[in-house]
All heavy atoms as an XYZ file, in Angstrom:
714
protein
N       9.044      7.446    -19.272
C       8.402      7.133    -20.528
C       7.948      8.460    -21.164
O       7.360      9.305    -20.482
C       7.237      6.175    -20.288
C       6.529      5.760    -21.519
S       5.218      4.560    -21.190
C       5.906      3.169    -22.060
N       8.146      8.586    -22.429
C       7.745      9.812    -23.126
C       6.222      9.909    -23.234
O       5.520      8.909    -23.442
C       8.368      9.827    -24.526
N       5.721     11.093    -23.076
C       4.269     11.341    -23.168
C       3.750     10.914    -24.548
O       2.686     10.302    -24.623
C       3.940     12.830    -22.926
C       4.231     13.196    -21.476
C       2.518     13.166    -23.282
C       4.116     14.646    -21.161
N       4.507     11.151    -25.591
C       4.049     10.789    -26.926
C       3.902      9.276    -27.066
O       2.990      8.806    -27.747
C       5.005     11.323    -27.985
O       6.311     10.832    -27.787
N       4.768      8.527    -26.380
C       4.667      7.042    -26.426
C       3.403      6.574    -25.717
O       2.691      5.671    -26.209
C       5.872      6.409    -25.741
O       7.062      6.753    -26.429
N       3.101      7.199    -24.596
C       1.873      6.863    -23.855
C       0.640      7.209    -24.665
O      -0.284      6.404    -24.783
C       1.854      7.566    -22.480
C       0.521      7.338    -21.765
C       2.993      7.137    -21.607
N       0.643      8.375    -25.275
C      -0.500      8.794    -26.102
C      -0.675      7.869    -27.294
O      -1.798      7.506    -27.621
C      -0.316     10.240    -26.526
C      -0.506     11.235    -25.396
C      -0.181     12.652    -25.801
O       0.553     12.899    -26.708
N      -0.758     13.568    -25.078
N       0.390      7.477    -27.903
C       0.324      6.590    -29.075
C      -0.229      5.234    -28.651
O      -1.119      4.693    -29.337
C       1.710      6.425    -29.692
S       1.713      5.412    -31.193
N       0.222      4.699    -27.522
C      -0.258      3.409    -27.035
C      -1.737      3.510    -26.667
O      -2.549      2.608    -26.975
C       0.553      2.952    -25.832
N      -2.135      4.632    -26.058
C      -3.544      4.850    -25.685
C      -4.409      4.896    -26.946
O      -5.452      4.248    -26.996
C      -3.709      6.125    -24.894
C      -5.128      6.443    -24.553
C      -5.765      5.774    -23.538
C      -5.843      7.376    -25.268
C      -7.116      6.044    -23.212
C      -7.159      7.673    -25.004
C      -7.805      7.002    -23.968
N      -4.004      5.646    -27.947
C      -4.797      5.748    -29.179
C      -4.891      4.415    -29.898
O      -5.948      4.053    -30.428
C      -4.237      6.832    -30.084
C      -4.489      8.209    -29.568
N      -5.756      8.753    -29.431
C      -3.607      9.169    -29.147
C      -5.668      9.952    -28.938
N      -4.393     10.264    -28.732
N      -3.828      3.637    -29.875
C      -3.875      2.280    -30.457
C      -4.872      1.387    -29.724
O      -5.670      0.687    -30.374
C      -2.499      1.653    -30.426
O      -1.592      2.342    -31.249
N      -4.832      1.447    -28.382
C      -5.761      0.638    -27.598
C      -7.187      1.113    -27.786
O      -8.110      0.292    -27.906
C      -5.350      0.712    -26.105
N      -7.387      2.419    -27.863
C      -8.710      2.973    -28.102
C      -9.284      2.523    -29.428
O     -10.434      2.111    -29.514
C      -8.622      4.489    -28.011
C      -9.924      5.224    -28.065
C      -9.669      6.720    -27.891
C     -10.806      7.506    -28.372
N     -10.608      8.971    -28.292
N      -8.460      2.563    -30.449
C      -8.885      2.115    -31.785
C      -9.174      0.621    -31.803
O     -10.134      0.147    -32.373
C      -7.835      2.463    -32.821
C      -7.762      3.929    -33.108
O      -8.714      4.676    -32.865
N      -6.617      4.402    -33.590
N      -8.310     -0.171    -31.152
C      -8.513     -1.620    -31.102
C      -9.789     -1.971    -30.366
O     -10.447     -2.967    -30.693
C      -7.302     -2.283    -30.403
N     -10.163     -1.169    -29.386
C     -11.408     -1.408    -28.615
C     -12.620     -0.778    -29.314
O     -13.725     -0.900    -28.807
C     -11.253     -0.841    -27.205
N     -12.369     -0.118    -30.462
C     -13.429      0.519    -31.248
C     -14.176      1.594    -30.445
O     -15.372      1.729    -30.548
C     -14.397     -0.516    -31.809
C     -15.172      0.013    -33.015
O     -14.616      0.877    -33.723
O     -16.323     -0.410    -33.210
N     -13.420      2.326    -29.656
C     -14.000      3.442    -28.902
C     -13.862      4.686    -29.801
O     -12.768      5.106    -30.147
C     -13.233      3.684    -27.573
C     -13.414      2.422    -26.678
C     -13.743      4.937    -26.871
C     -12.539      2.438    -25.422
N     -14.990      5.226    -30.159
C     -15.006      6.316    -31.145
C     -15.237      7.700    -30.541
O     -15.118      8.685    -31.241
C     -16.069      6.034    -32.200
C     -15.728      4.786    -32.976
C     -16.846      4.393    -33.879
N     -16.551      3.051    -34.398
C     -16.889      2.650    -35.628
N     -17.542      3.488    -36.411
N     -16.594      1.459    -36.037
N     -15.551      7.732    -29.279
C     -15.777      9.053    -28.660
C     -14.485      9.825    -28.618
O     -13.450      9.328    -28.212
C     -16.289      8.865    -27.204
C     -17.692      8.346    -27.146
C     -18.137      8.256    -25.705
C     -19.570      7.738    -25.612
N     -20.008      7.678    -24.207
N     -14.574     11.094    -29.022
C     -13.411     11.965    -29.050
C     -12.909     12.359    -27.663
O     -11.742     12.560    -27.419
C     -13.690     13.254    -29.850
C     -14.015     12.977    -31.314
C     -12.759     12.928    -32.091
C     -13.101     12.806    -33.569
N     -12.019     12.272    -34.316
N     -13.883     12.472    -26.717
C     -13.526     12.975    -25.415
C     -12.978     11.938    -24.434
O     -12.781     12.208    -23.295
C     -14.761     13.656    -24.790
C     -15.214     14.846    -25.667
C     -16.240     15.653    -25.039
N     -15.642     16.335    -23.861
C     -16.345     17.090    -23.033
N     -17.616     17.226    -23.199
N     -15.755     17.668    -22.039
N     -12.733     10.710    -24.917
C     -12.089      9.679    -24.105
C     -10.582      9.850    -24.257
O     -10.039      9.714    -25.339
C     -12.536      8.258    -24.525
C     -11.770      7.207    -23.744
C     -14.016      8.091    -24.356
N      -9.954     10.236    -23.133
C      -8.533     10.582    -23.163
C      -7.790      9.794    -22.071
O      -8.399      9.094    -21.262
C      -8.335     12.076    -22.933
O      -8.784     12.384    -21.576
C      -9.101     12.899    -23.939
N      -6.501      9.988    -22.030
C      -5.692      9.417    -20.932
C      -6.201      9.972    -19.609
O      -6.233      9.229    -18.635
C      -4.196      9.695    -21.166
C      -3.701      8.919    -22.405
C      -3.378      9.332    -19.955
C      -2.332      9.235    -22.837
N      -6.593     11.224    -19.599
C      -7.122     11.796    -18.376
C      -8.389     11.108    -17.906
O      -8.652     10.958    -16.720
C      -7.338     13.309    -18.567
C      -7.397     14.048    -17.269
N      -6.312     14.308    -16.493
C      -8.486     14.577    -16.589
C      -6.695     14.942    -15.410
N      -7.984     15.142    -15.451
N      -9.192     10.603    -18.904
C     -10.378      9.827    -18.573
C     -10.013      8.583    -17.779
O     -10.668      8.217    -16.804
C     -11.115      9.405    -19.851
O     -11.390     10.546    -20.657
C     -12.427      8.683    -19.566
N      -8.906      7.928    -18.191
C      -8.448      6.739    -17.474
C      -8.023      7.087    -16.039
O      -8.289      6.342    -15.109
C      -7.241      6.096    -18.204
C      -7.518      5.465    -19.531
C      -6.212      4.915    -20.124
C      -8.561      4.384    -19.416
N      -7.397      8.218    -15.897
C      -6.939      8.694    -14.581
C      -8.148      8.901    -13.669
O      -8.183      8.470    -12.495
C      -6.144      9.962    -14.758
C      -5.507     10.536    -13.521
C      -4.662     11.723    -13.956
N      -4.263     12.536    -12.807
C      -3.174     12.281    -12.085
N      -2.416     11.264    -12.363
N      -2.879     13.059    -11.069
N      -9.197      9.553    -14.184
C     -10.424      9.766    -13.416
C     -11.073      8.440    -13.047
O     -11.515      8.226    -11.919
C     -11.417     10.621    -14.182
C     -11.158     12.089    -14.069
N     -11.597     12.814    -13.018
C     -10.521     12.942    -14.900
C     -11.262     14.094    -13.181
N     -10.577     14.180    -14.337
N     -11.113      7.517    -14.010
C     -11.717      6.216    -13.765
C     -10.943      5.464    -12.694
O     -11.557      4.827    -11.785
C     -11.751      5.378    -15.054
O     -12.546      5.999    -16.011
N      -9.639      5.497    -12.772
C      -8.793      4.844    -11.779
C      -9.064      5.366    -10.395
O      -9.322      4.607     -9.440
C      -7.330      5.068    -12.182
C      -6.299      4.552    -11.205
C      -6.126      3.195    -10.981
C      -5.462      5.431    -10.535
C      -5.151      2.722    -10.121
C      -4.487      4.957     -9.660
C      -4.332      3.607     -9.452
O      -3.384      3.142     -8.582
N      -9.080      6.672    -10.237
C      -9.352      7.320     -8.940
C     -10.730      6.972     -8.428
O     -10.909      6.664     -7.237
C      -9.151      8.824     -9.050
N     -11.708      7.002     -9.292
C     -13.098      6.706     -8.904
C     -13.215      5.245     -8.429
O     -13.845      4.970     -7.428
C     -14.052      6.977    -10.060
O     -13.935      8.358    -10.434
C     -15.494      6.691     -9.676
N     -12.606      4.319     -9.173
C     -12.677      2.899     -8.759
C     -11.954      2.695     -7.423
O     -12.426      1.891     -6.594
C     -12.072      2.011     -9.848
C     -12.941      1.874    -11.063
N     -14.224      1.359    -11.001
C     -12.732      2.221    -12.351
C     -14.750      1.385    -12.224
N     -13.861      1.921    -13.040
N     -10.868      3.355     -7.203
C     -10.158      3.242     -5.922
C     -11.063      3.756     -4.780
O     -11.157      3.122     -3.726
C      -8.832      4.011     -5.933
C      -7.732      3.457     -6.782
C      -6.503      4.343     -6.768
C      -7.332      2.043     -6.357
N     -11.705      4.901     -4.991
C     -12.631      5.443     -3.982
C     -13.768      4.444     -3.686
O     -14.103      4.206     -2.532
C     -13.210      6.755     -4.455
C     -12.372      8.014     -4.271
C     -12.997      9.193     -5.011
C     -12.251      8.331     -2.787
N     -14.349      3.906     -4.748
C     -15.475      2.973     -4.604
C     -15.020      1.714     -3.869
O     -15.830      1.049     -3.206
C     -16.103      2.666     -5.939
C     -16.865      3.846     -6.488
C     -17.498      3.591     -7.867
O     -17.126      2.608     -8.535
O     -18.333      4.433     -8.250
N     -13.746      1.353     -3.996
C     -13.219      0.149     -3.322
C     -12.839      0.459     -1.868
O     -12.464     -0.426     -1.156
C     -12.028     -0.340     -4.088
N     -13.005      1.718     -1.458
C     -12.741      2.097     -0.086
C     -11.300      2.468      0.228
O     -10.908      2.528      1.355
N     -10.489      2.730     -0.820
C      -9.127      3.102     -0.597
C      -9.116      4.508      0.016
O      -9.863      5.375     -0.382
C      -8.323      3.090     -1.948
C      -6.927      3.634     -1.762
C      -8.301      1.679     -2.536
N      -8.254      4.679      0.999
C      -8.113      5.932      1.753
C      -7.767      7.074      0.774
O      -6.936      6.913     -0.096
C      -7.010      5.767      2.780
C      -6.859      6.997      3.655
O      -6.335      8.012      3.189
N      -7.300      6.902      4.899
N      -8.406      8.227      0.989
C      -8.213      9.376      0.134
C      -6.770      9.846      0.097
O      -6.271     10.262     -0.957
C      -9.135     10.532      0.592
C      -9.517     11.555     -0.404
C     -10.126     10.962     -1.676
C     -10.475     12.559      0.205
N      -6.076      9.784      1.204
C      -4.678     10.171      1.267
C      -3.794      9.237      0.396
O      -2.834      9.675     -0.239
C      -4.136     10.162      2.694
C      -4.711     11.266      3.532
C      -4.041     12.551      3.235
N      -4.538     13.592      4.123
C      -4.232     14.852      4.006
N      -3.428     15.266      3.028
N      -4.718     15.745      4.827
N      -4.166      7.965      0.326
C      -3.433      7.026     -0.509
C      -3.647      7.351     -1.973
O      -2.711      7.404     -2.761
C      -3.837      5.551     -0.199
C      -3.242      4.580     -1.162
C      -3.487      5.190      1.254
N      -4.878      7.640     -2.314
C      -5.199      8.022     -3.704
C      -4.470      9.297     -4.054
O      -3.924      9.414     -5.165
C      -6.726      8.177     -3.911
C      -7.420      6.804     -3.646
C      -7.065      8.699     -5.287
C      -8.926      6.863     -3.577
N      -4.441     10.246     -3.137
C      -3.719     11.503     -3.355
C      -2.251     11.200     -3.725
O      -1.736     11.762     -4.689
C      -3.770     12.387     -2.123
C      -2.958     13.667     -2.215
C      -2.866     14.410     -0.898
O      -3.243     13.916      0.164
N      -2.343     15.621     -0.969
N      -1.637     10.316     -2.974
C      -0.234      9.965     -3.221
C      -0.094      9.254     -4.569
O       0.820      9.580     -5.320
C       0.283      9.086     -2.072
C       1.756      8.888     -2.088
C       2.317      8.257     -0.828
N       1.592      7.041     -0.391
C       0.903      6.935      0.751
N       0.813      7.947      1.608
N       0.301      5.797      1.026
N      -1.010      8.324     -4.904
C      -0.924      7.610     -6.173
C      -1.049      8.539     -7.369
O      -0.381      8.381     -8.386
C      -2.041      6.562     -6.276
C      -1.857      5.321     -5.441
C      -2.885      4.404     -5.358
C      -0.704      5.055     -4.725
C      -2.769      3.258     -4.595
C      -0.559      3.935     -3.966
C      -1.596      3.032     -3.888
O      -1.484      1.888     -3.134
N      -1.913      9.566     -7.239
C      -2.151     10.500     -8.339
C      -1.078     11.621     -8.401
O      -1.040     12.366     -9.369
C      -3.529     11.076     -8.264
C      -4.696     10.098     -8.414
C      -6.024     10.794     -8.274
C      -4.634      9.373     -9.738
N      -0.305     11.711     -7.350
C       0.737     12.741     -7.303
C       0.210     14.142     -7.021
O       0.840     15.125     -7.394
N      -0.951     14.220     -6.349
C      -1.517     15.517     -6.012
C      -0.811     16.078     -4.795
O      -0.711     15.375     -3.746
C      -2.994     15.422     -5.714
C      -3.839     15.014     -6.888
N      -5.066     14.454     -6.738
C      -3.630     15.139     -8.203
C      -5.592     14.217     -7.936
N      -4.729     14.644     -8.838
N      -0.354     17.310     -4.843
C       0.239     17.929     -3.646
C      -0.861     18.472     -2.737
O      -0.659     18.570     -1.530
C       1.215     19.029     -4.038
O       0.535     19.992     -4.839
N      -2.009     18.805     -3.284
C      -3.106     19.364     -2.526
C      -4.247     18.354     -2.443
O      -4.736     17.864     -3.487
C      -3.545     20.657     -3.224
C      -4.526     21.437     -2.418
O      -5.225     20.922     -1.542
N      -4.651     22.707     -2.709
N      -4.718     18.067     -1.230
C      -5.820     17.122     -1.042
C      -7.122     17.604     -1.730
O      -7.905     16.808     -2.193
C      -6.083     16.849      0.446
C      -7.108     15.802      0.760
C      -6.692     14.429      0.189
C      -7.335     15.698      2.248
N      -7.278     18.910     -1.841
C      -8.441     19.477     -2.527
C      -8.571     18.942     -3.927
O      -9.682     18.716     -4.412
C      -8.403     21.018     -2.512
C      -8.506     21.645     -1.151
C      -9.865     21.385     -0.477
O     -10.897     21.458     -1.164
O      -9.876     21.120      0.735
N      -7.470     18.774     -4.603
C      -7.493     18.258     -5.983
C      -8.034     16.840     -5.992
O      -8.880     16.509     -6.853
C      -6.071     18.267     -6.560
O      -5.526     19.593     -6.445
C      -6.065     17.859     -8.014
N      -7.611     16.032     -5.040
C      -8.082     14.667     -4.951
C      -9.577     14.635     -4.575
O     -10.305     13.784     -5.051
C      -7.249     13.863     -3.924
O      -5.876     14.104     -4.179
C      -7.529     12.380     -4.012
N      -9.977     15.538     -3.717
C     -11.389     15.597     -3.287
C     -12.341     15.807     -4.455
O     -13.498     15.436     -4.393
C     -11.560     16.697     -2.254
C     -11.011     16.375     -0.853
C     -11.088     17.636      0.028
C     -11.785     15.243     -0.219
N     -11.859     16.377     -5.539
C     -12.709     16.628     -6.692
C     -13.223     15.319     -7.277
O     -14.231     15.305     -7.990
C     -11.976     17.445     -7.769
O     -10.949     16.684     -8.329
N     -12.565     14.213     -7.014
C     -13.034     12.920     -7.535
C     -14.219     12.369     -6.750
O     -14.906     11.459     -7.215
C     -11.882     11.890     -7.462
C     -10.782     12.207     -8.458
C      -9.653     12.915     -8.084
C     -10.866     11.747     -9.778
C      -8.666     13.196     -9.001
C      -9.888     12.047    -10.683
C      -8.776     12.758    -10.287
O      -7.789     13.049    -11.190
N     -14.461     12.904     -5.577
C     -15.560     12.376     -4.758
C     -16.928     12.497     -5.430
O     -17.776     11.642     -5.270
C     -15.618     13.083     -3.404
C     -14.532     12.735     -2.424
C     -14.636     13.556     -1.175
C     -14.561     11.250     -2.064
N     -17.139     13.582     -6.196
C     -18.456     13.767     -6.835
C     -18.678     12.759     -7.938
O     -19.780     12.607     -8.408
C     -18.572     15.185     -7.350
C     -17.835     15.427     -8.630
N     -16.476     15.715     -8.645
C     -18.245     15.404     -9.919
C     -16.110     15.847     -9.912
N     -17.150     15.686    -10.690
N     -17.645     12.063     -8.351
C     -17.760     11.130     -9.454
C     -18.321      9.762     -9.065
O     -18.681      8.975     -9.901
C     -16.399     10.936    -10.140
C     -15.740     12.170    -10.695
C     -14.353     11.842    -11.207
C     -16.562     12.765    -11.841
N     -18.339      9.488     -7.766
C     -18.684      8.140     -7.346
C     -20.054      8.058     -6.668
O     -20.333      8.680     -5.687
C     -17.594      7.579     -6.385
O     -18.073      6.346     -5.852
C     -17.185      8.499     -5.299
N     -20.949      7.295     -7.302
C     -22.272      7.070     -6.787
C     -22.189      6.123     -5.577
O     -22.901      6.270     -4.609
C     -23.183      6.481     -7.858
C     -24.588      6.237     -7.402
C     -25.429      5.634     -8.493
C     -26.822      5.377     -7.989
N     -27.647      4.644     -8.947
N     -21.311      5.121     -5.667
C     -21.157      4.128     -4.594
C     -20.780      4.834     -3.308
O     -21.277      4.461     -2.241
C     -20.099      3.104     -4.985
O     -20.449      2.494     -6.210
C     -19.962      2.036     -3.922
N     -19.954      5.837     -3.373
C     -19.532      6.563     -2.192
C     -20.713      7.180     -1.450
O     -20.784      7.140     -0.234
N     -21.662      7.711     -2.213
C     -22.882      8.294     -1.610
C     -23.736      7.194     -0.964
O     -24.229      7.360      0.133
C     -23.692      9.056     -2.660
C     -23.020     10.264     -3.162
N     -22.819     11.386     -2.383
C     -22.497     10.550     -4.353
C     -22.198     12.302     -3.094
N     -21.998     11.839     -4.322
N     -23.882      6.074     -1.669
C     -24.674      4.979     -1.139
C     -24.059      4.411      0.134
O     -24.762      4.157      1.120
C     -24.849      3.863     -2.196
C     -25.694      4.323     -3.383
C     -25.619      3.370     -4.553
O     -24.858      2.389     -4.488
O     -26.334      3.602     -5.534
N     -22.728      4.233      0.117
C     -22.039      3.737      1.303
C     -22.185      4.690      2.462
O     -22.408      4.275      3.594
C     -20.529      3.562      1.023
C     -20.249      2.365      0.125
O     -21.158      1.558     -0.139
O     -19.093      2.262     -0.341
N     -22.119      5.984      2.194
C     -22.258      6.992      3.262
C     -23.634      6.888      3.906
O     -23.738      6.907      5.138
C     -22.007      8.383      2.702
N     -24.664      6.761      3.076
C     -26.044      6.669      3.619
C     -26.158      5.429      4.501
O     -26.724      5.460      5.578
C     -27.084      6.609      2.527
C     -27.225      7.919      1.790
C     -27.200      7.992      0.410
C     -27.441      9.132      2.500
C     -27.355      9.192     -0.271
C     -27.600     10.339      1.810
C     -27.556     10.365      0.441
O     -27.708     11.553     -0.216
N     -25.618      4.293      4.046
C     -25.689      3.057      4.799
C     -24.946      3.155      6.122
O     -25.436      2.729      7.168
C     -25.158      1.870      4.009
C     -26.061      1.475      2.853
C     -25.427      0.429      1.966
O     -24.307      0.006      2.160
N     -26.156     -0.024      0.937
N     -23.753      3.750      6.097
C     -22.962      3.899      7.320
C     -23.640      4.854      8.317
O     -23.682      4.587      9.492
C     -21.571      4.417      6.975
C     -20.738      3.368      6.287
C     -19.393      3.849      5.920
N     -18.678      2.795      5.177
C     -17.492      2.956      4.653
N     -16.849      4.086      4.808
N     -16.948      1.990      3.975
N     -24.169      5.975      7.807
C     -24.834      6.926      8.659
C     -26.089      6.303      9.261
O     -26.337      6.408     10.464
C     -25.215      8.237      7.879
C     -23.904      8.966      7.556
C     -26.174      9.091      8.688
C     -24.098     10.112      6.545
N     -26.842      5.592      8.426
C     -28.025      4.878      8.918
C     -27.646      3.884     10.016
O     -28.337      3.792     11.044
C     -28.729      4.180      7.740
C     -30.111      3.671      8.133
O     -30.862      4.448      8.795
O     -30.428      2.534      7.763
N     -26.601      3.125      9.805
C     -26.142      2.178     10.822
C     -25.739      2.822     12.113
O     -26.050      2.360     13.197
N     -25.046      3.931     11.984
C     -24.615      4.675     13.200
C     -25.822      5.203     13.945
O     -25.896      5.090     15.184
C     -23.661      5.858     12.811
C     -22.339      5.287     12.329
C     -23.472      6.824     13.988
C     -21.434      6.294     11.673
N     -26.782      5.778     13.216
C     -27.942      6.325     13.850
C     -28.793      5.257     14.516
O     -29.348      5.455     15.577
C     -28.797      7.121     12.827
C     -28.067      8.368     12.302
S     -27.413      9.440     13.592
C     -28.902     10.095     14.263
N     -28.908      4.080     13.891
C     -29.656      3.006     14.480
C     -28.993      2.552     15.792
O     -29.642      2.279     16.776
C     -29.790      1.804     13.519
C     -30.795      2.069     12.464
C     -30.914      0.895     11.509
C     -31.898      1.181     10.399
N     -31.939      0.141      9.403
N     -27.651      2.466     15.787
C     -26.905      2.105     16.993
C     -27.049      3.167     18.041
O     -27.190      2.865     19.226
N     -27.066      4.440     17.644
C     -27.198      5.551     18.568
C     -28.588      5.482     19.209
O     -28.747      5.667     20.404
C     -26.993      6.897     17.844
C     -27.134      8.079     18.730
C     -26.099      8.461     19.561
C     -28.306      8.837     18.723
C     -26.220      9.587     20.391
C     -28.428      9.950     19.532
C     -27.401     10.310     20.372
N     -29.600      5.264     18.388
C     -30.990      5.187     18.856
C     -31.105      4.058     19.878
O     -31.712      4.222     20.930
C     -31.910      4.897     17.648
C     -32.989      5.907     17.504
O     -32.928      6.964     18.180
O     -33.891      5.641     16.671
N     -30.532      2.921     19.584
C     -30.634      1.734     20.424
C     -29.909      1.946     21.752
O     -30.349      1.547     22.777
C     -30.027      0.506     19.671
C     -30.191     -0.758     20.390
N     -29.215     -1.235     21.235
C     -31.204     -1.682     20.424
C     -29.608     -2.391     21.755
N     -30.811     -2.689     21.243
N     -28.758      2.584     21.708
C     -27.955      2.796     22.887
C     -28.511      3.826     23.834
O     -28.221      3.824     25.038
C     -26.513      3.251     22.493
C     -25.742      2.135     21.800
O     -26.145      0.961     21.905
O     -24.733      2.449     21.140
N     -29.327      4.726     23.339
C     -29.805      5.864     24.171
C     -31.287      5.780     24.485
O     -31.905      6.757     24.752
C     -29.470      7.169     23.455
C     -27.995      7.440     23.416
N     -27.208      6.986     22.399
C     -27.183      8.095     24.272
C     -25.965      7.330     22.636
N     -25.914      8.009     23.754
N     -31.840      4.572     24.446
C     -33.263      4.411     24.864
C     -33.345      3.557     26.087
O     -32.663      2.827     26.534
C     -34.062      3.785     23.702
C     -34.592      4.801     22.794
N     -33.874      5.857     22.314
C     -35.822      4.926     22.231
C     -34.633      6.593     21.478
N     -35.831      6.031     21.409
């Protein structure tokens, strides 16, 4: 599909949704997609493949975008530590 066709469809959808911010771009959708996948618990390597990144470091840049990821990490670490505490007393 031609890039110009995608951009035209995106701008039409943006106008139809009455989104007036200039900085909302196709790349914004890509970031949102990656962030939602991360928040849903999709493996980072899978996301890397979906986005076509050859370097995992590029995909890792999406990690800072997700608040849920931080909350999940705290809960998991807390659960592990509680289990560790219980097992070693």
